Residue, then its C-alpha position, 0 to 999 in steps of 0.5 A: m473518545v477517538g482522534a485523529v487528524v485528518s487533511e480536510t482542506g490544503p493539496l492533500a485534501d482531494l487524497a485524504a478525502d476517502y480517509r477521512r470517509g472510511l474512519l467516519l463509516w467505522q464509526d457508524v458500525v461500532n455503534e450500530a453494533g453496538g459500541l466498545l466496550g459497551r460505550r459509542i464511538d465519539l469520533k473527533l476528527r481535526d484538520d491540519a490543512s496538508e501541513a505535517k508539522r500541524s499534526e504535532p498541537l493537534y494531537a495534543e489538543l484531542v488529547q488534552q481537550d477533547k480528552a480522546e483516548l485512542l488515536i489513529g494516524p493522519f494521513g501521510s508519512a510526513a504527518t504520521r512521523v511528527a503526530g507519532a512522536e507527539a503520541e511517544r511524548l503523550r503515553r498515547v497509543m496510536v495506530n498507524g493507518a496512512g503513513p508508509a514510509q520506513v522513518v515512520q516507524r523507528g524507535g518509540h513505543y505506542l506508534f503500530q503500523v496498519s498498511a504495508p511499509y513501501a519497503a514492502y511493496g517489492e515482496g510480491v514480485l519477489a515471490l513470482a520471480r523465484a517460482q518462475g527461476l529466475k536470477r538476475l534481477y534489473i531494478v529500476s526507480r524514478d528519482e523520488i523518495t517514495t519510490l526509491e525506497m519501495a526499489e531499494g527495500t525490493r533489492l534488499a529483499a532480493a539479495a536475502l533470497g539469493l537473486n542477484a539484482g545490483a543496484v538499483e537504477s534511477y530516472k528523471s520524472s521526466t525521462l519518455d525514451f528508457a532505451p538507455l536502461v533497457a541497454k544496461a538491462r540487455l547487459a546484465q542479462a536480467d531476467g527480469w525488470l522491476a520498476f518503481g515509478e508513476v503511470r507514464d512512467a511504466a507505458e513509456m517503458v512498453k513503448t520502448f520495449k516494443k520499439l528495441d524488441y525488447a522482452p525480459k522474462l518478467f515485466f512488473a512496472r507499480r503502477t500498471s494497475a491503473p486504468e490509464f496505464v491500459q489507456m496509454v497503450g492499449q493492448d501491449a499493456e498485456f502481462a505486465l504485473g503491478l500493483a493492487e493496494y486494495d479491491p472492493r471486490w478481495k475476500t478478505a475479512r469482511n471486506a464485502e459488507f465494508a465495500q457495501a456499507y461504504g457504497t450504500k453511504w459516500s454512493r462510491a467504491p471505498g479506495p485504497a485510503a478508505a480502507d487503510a483508515y477502516a482497516a487502522a480503525t479496526v485493528l485498533a477497536e480490536a486490541v481494546r476488545r482484547a485488552g477489555s479495557f482502555s488502559q493504553e499499556a494493555i491496548r499497547d501490548e495486545l496491537g505488539r503481539m496480536q494477529a488479527p484480520t481486515v479489509l486489508g489482510d491480516y495485521k501482524v508488526d513487529a513488536a519491537t518496531g511496530q512495522q507492519v509485516g503481515i499485510r502486503p500489496a497484491v500484486a496483478q497482472i494485466q489479461r485481456g485488458k484487466p487487472q487479474v490478482v495473481w498474487p498471494q494464492e488467497l486473493i488470486t482472480g486468474k493464474p500468473l501468464q509467464p514468461y512475459p512473451r516477446w513481441a513478435d509472439r503476441v496477438l490480439y484479442g480474438e486472433k490466432k497466430e498463423 
């Protein structure tokens, strides 16, 4: 028996639906292949109605009433933090598939993270900045818990690499004019602008850049890979870097088979939440296979030391904290209106076009600059 809590009702239901579908597909795939250690997977899902605090008693029910031997974490960091504490109390291994916040993995021995943590969301763009020879970065963030965690993690990582990033500058979600921040970036003589916010924020930044004739050598904004970004700013979207958390076309372990099976079962392409769920369940199953039993201690030991390929990349954790250190979001760049992966090397679909060009040097598709 495998147990998981998923938000099937409430405000998170639409976002969590893909997570649920990924788990159900995994159950089908494993059972069609003969099960796990010769036993069929019986996946039991419970609904927390999008209320994080409900995950605690629901996981207790899964273990005590439904006799779940294996646990997969719920959707969202808040619910995973509560669920992880309950897993510790019950001394049951849990794989964290959708709890990227740093607070989730603090302490404990039974919770293991599969998806990339928020604090590592800047790792790829920092690698690109170093390859470009940049020295001074300007990091901005929407004034929200998750984006601030991404930005602060990037600042700390930049400092460890010897890059000058200064303090993170935050802005309100209502911000439309980024001119004051551009003035600060110019004063700091920043080579690169790194932003952690939403799609609209990235679009308004580009509009401000063009209006002020500002072009740092590198421009990264977390959500530029979303289709809405290009729709908002047209060809001005070119050369912007952003995160790509998952793509069905990636050449990761068995991703093609996963995407095809998902499309066949659900008549749609898998999104990041589906990949998170499938990767988490895949990692848990691999730990069981390597342990050769359903012993919680044996599975825990395997999860702490093993490396395993998934549709998201290679799973590997810090054995002391259970925090993911192997899987990272890819970085994509808008090239001719489409996001092309430019980091990491094993996933690239296009070479990075750097530096971010000055506005006067740009031409429209199909046009030649005289």
